[in-house]
Each structure stands twice: as structure tokens, then as C-alpha cells.
C-alpha positions in Angstrom: 8.1 -19.4 3.9 10.9 -21.5 2.4 13.7 -19.5 0.8 16.3 -20.4 -1.8 19.7 -20.1 -0.3 21.9 -20.9 -3.3 22.8 -18.7 -6.2 20.7 -19.3 -9.4 21.8 -18.4 -12.9 19.7 -15.6 -14.4 18.5 -17.8 -17.3 16.7 -20.1 -14.9 14.1 -17.3 -14.3 12.9 -17.6 -17.9 13.2 -21.4 -18.1 9.6 -22.8 -17.9 10.9 -26.2 -17.0 12.8 -24.9 -14.0 9.9 -22.7 -13.0 7.5 -25.6 -13.2 9.8 -27.8 -11.1 10.0 -25.0 -8.5 6.3 -24.0 -8.6 6.2 -23.6 -4.8 8.6 -20.7 -4.9 6.8 -19.2 -7.9 3.5 -19.4 -6.1 5.0 -17.8 -3.0 6.3 -14.9 -5.2 3.0 -14.6 -7.0 1.1 -14.5 -3.7 3.3 -11.6 -2.4 2.8 -9.8 -5.7 -1.0 -10.3 -5.6 -0.9 -8.7 -2.1 0.9 -5.7 -3.6 4.4 -6.3 -2.4 6.9 -4.5 -4.6 8.5 -6.9 -7.1 12.1 -6.6 -5.9 11.1 -7.0 -2.2 9.0 -10.0 -3.1 11.8 -11.5 -5.1 14.3 -11.0 -2.3 11.9 -12.6 0.3 11.4 -15.7 -1.8 14.7 -16.1 -3.7 17.0 -14.7 -1.0 19.5 -12.0 -0.9 22.1 -14.2 -2.6 20.0 -13.8 -5.8 19.7 -10.0 -5.4 23.3 -8.8 -5.4 23.2 -6.5 -8.5 20.0 -4.3 -8.7 20.1 -4.3 -12.6 20.5 -8.1 -12.6 17.7 -8.5 -10.1 15.4 -6.3 -12.3 16.3 -8.6 -15.3 15.5 -11.7 -13.2 12.1 -10.2 -12.0 11.2 -9.2 -15.6 12.1 -12.7 -16.9 10.1 -14.4 -14.1 7.0 -12.2 -14.6 7.1 -12.7 -18.3 6.9 -16.5 -17.9 3.7 -18.5 -18.5 4.3 -20.4 -15.2 4.3 -17.1 -13.2 1.4 -15.6 -15.2 -0.8 -18.7 -14.6 0.0 -18.7 -10.8 -0.6 -15.0 -10.5 -4.0 -15.1 -12.3 -5.1 -18.1 -10.2 -4.1 -16.5 -7.0 -5.5 -13.1 -8.0 -8.9 -14.7 -8.6 -8.9 -16.6 -5.3 -7.5 -14.0 -3.0 -10.1 -12.0 -1.0 -10.0 -8.2 -1.7 -9.4 -7.5 2.0 -6.1 -9.5 1.8 -5.0 -7.3 -1.1 -6.1 -3.9 0.1 -7.7 -2.5 3.2 -8.0 1.0 4.7 -5.1 0.3 7.0 -2.9 -1.0 4.1 -3.8 2.0 2.0 -3.1 4.4 4.9 0.3 2.8 5.6 1.2 3.0 1.9 0.3 6.7 1.8 2.3 7.3 5.0 5.3 5.4 3.4 5.1 7.7 0.4 4.7 10.8 2.6 7.8 10.0 4.6 10.0 9.0 1.7 12.7 11.6 1.2 13.6 10.3 -2.2 10.2 11.4 -3.7 9.4 15.0 -4.8 7.9 17.2 -2.1 4.6 17.7 -4.0 4.1 13.9 -4.2 4.8 13.6 -0.5 2.4 16.4 0.4 -0.4 14.9 -1.8 0.2 11.5 -0.2 -0.1 13.0 3.3 -3.4 14.8 2.3 -4.8 11.5 1.0 -3.7 9.7 4.3 -5.5 12.4 6.3 -8.7 11.9 4.3 -8.4 8.1 4.6 -7.8 8.4 8.4 -10.8 10.7 8.8 -8.7 13.7 9.9 -9.8 15.8 7.0 -12.4 15.9 4.3 -12.4 17.3 0.8 -15.4 19.6 0.0 -17.2 19.9 -3.3 -14.7 22.7 -4.3 -11.7 20.5 -3.7 -10.7 22.2 -0.5 -9.3 20.2 2.4 -11.1 20.8 5.7 -10.5 19.4 9.2 -13.1 16.9 10.4 -14.7 18.2 13.6 -13.9 16.2 16.7 -16.2 15.7 19.6 -14.2 18.3 21.5 -14.9 20.8 18.7 -18.6 20.0 18.8 -18.7 20.3 22.6 -16.8 23.6 22.5 -19.2 24.9 19.8 -22.3 23.9 21.9 -20.7 25.3 25.0 -20.2 28.7 23.4 -23.8 28.7 22.2 -25.0 27.8 25.7 -22.9 30.6 27.3 -24.2 33.1 24.7 -27.8 32.1 25.5 -27.2 32.3 29.3 -25.8 35.9 28.8 -28.8 36.9 26.7 -26.8 37.0 23.5 -28.1 35.7 20.2 -26.4 32.5 19.3 -26.8 29.4 17.1 -29.8 27.3 17.8 -29.1 24.2 19.7 -30.4 20.9 18.3 
């Protein structure tokens, strides 16, 4: 991916002529955004750290860029042509939940909820009809359950029927 290595004045990011002349960079940025990359991170990847010195100015540049017709057209075109599995998959969703769960800057309740969602997505837990989270039984759990039933039957104790 080509990067811009020179400082660009902020007004360029709202100049349709400049954006059209540099459509390759706008499309790279739009492709990252379509795949769900956070706007500031996508901006830095394409336009380089030299254009991301001040966070407030970077936000202004991103807002100007994303408000442009050139970006909007590129984004919409790429959004329509990008397969869903390149935008979101179970692993991408799981990684996003884990990122939220381990982010110390977020509220604990948000982090706990993200971890619960990650566990459901990973198949570690399920949510029953009442909204309670339960552990998904593993093969070891099933073998242990059947082993206990076999032992009970061998000892003449009533147990669960084996299927």
C-alpha cells in the first residue's frame, strides 16, 4: 500500500479536485473503512503519521474527507463489491469483542458484556431462553456424565438412562 510521506494542508481533504487527482489513496482509505478499520487508524495507514500529528486536526481531516463526494462514491462502490466475509467473519467479530474486553479505557460493564459475547461466539457458553449464560458442555463433560451413569448402573443404583 502506497503511503503519503509529505505533510498535506487540511483544506486538501475537502478539495474535490485534489481528492480526484489522488483517487488511489482515497480508494485505499475507503477499502480499509469498508473492512471496518477505525477511521483514524485507516487515515494514518494511508496518509502517514506526518498527517496525524494533532488528534483534533486528524479528526477534522477525516471528517472533511468522509464528507466529500469523491470518498462517498468510492466507499459506496467498494461496499457493494466487497464480499461480506472480507468485512466480517466470526474470527473478526471475536477479535473485536476481545479487544473491547481487554481495553482498560472502557467501563467494566462494557468489558464484561464484550467478554460474554466473545464466549458465546467462540462456543464456550450459550444463552438460554431466560437470558442466562451457561457453559457449553465439552466432550470431557459428556464422557464424565456417561461414566458416572455407567458406574451407578454397575453398582445397582438408579441412574440416568444411557442413549
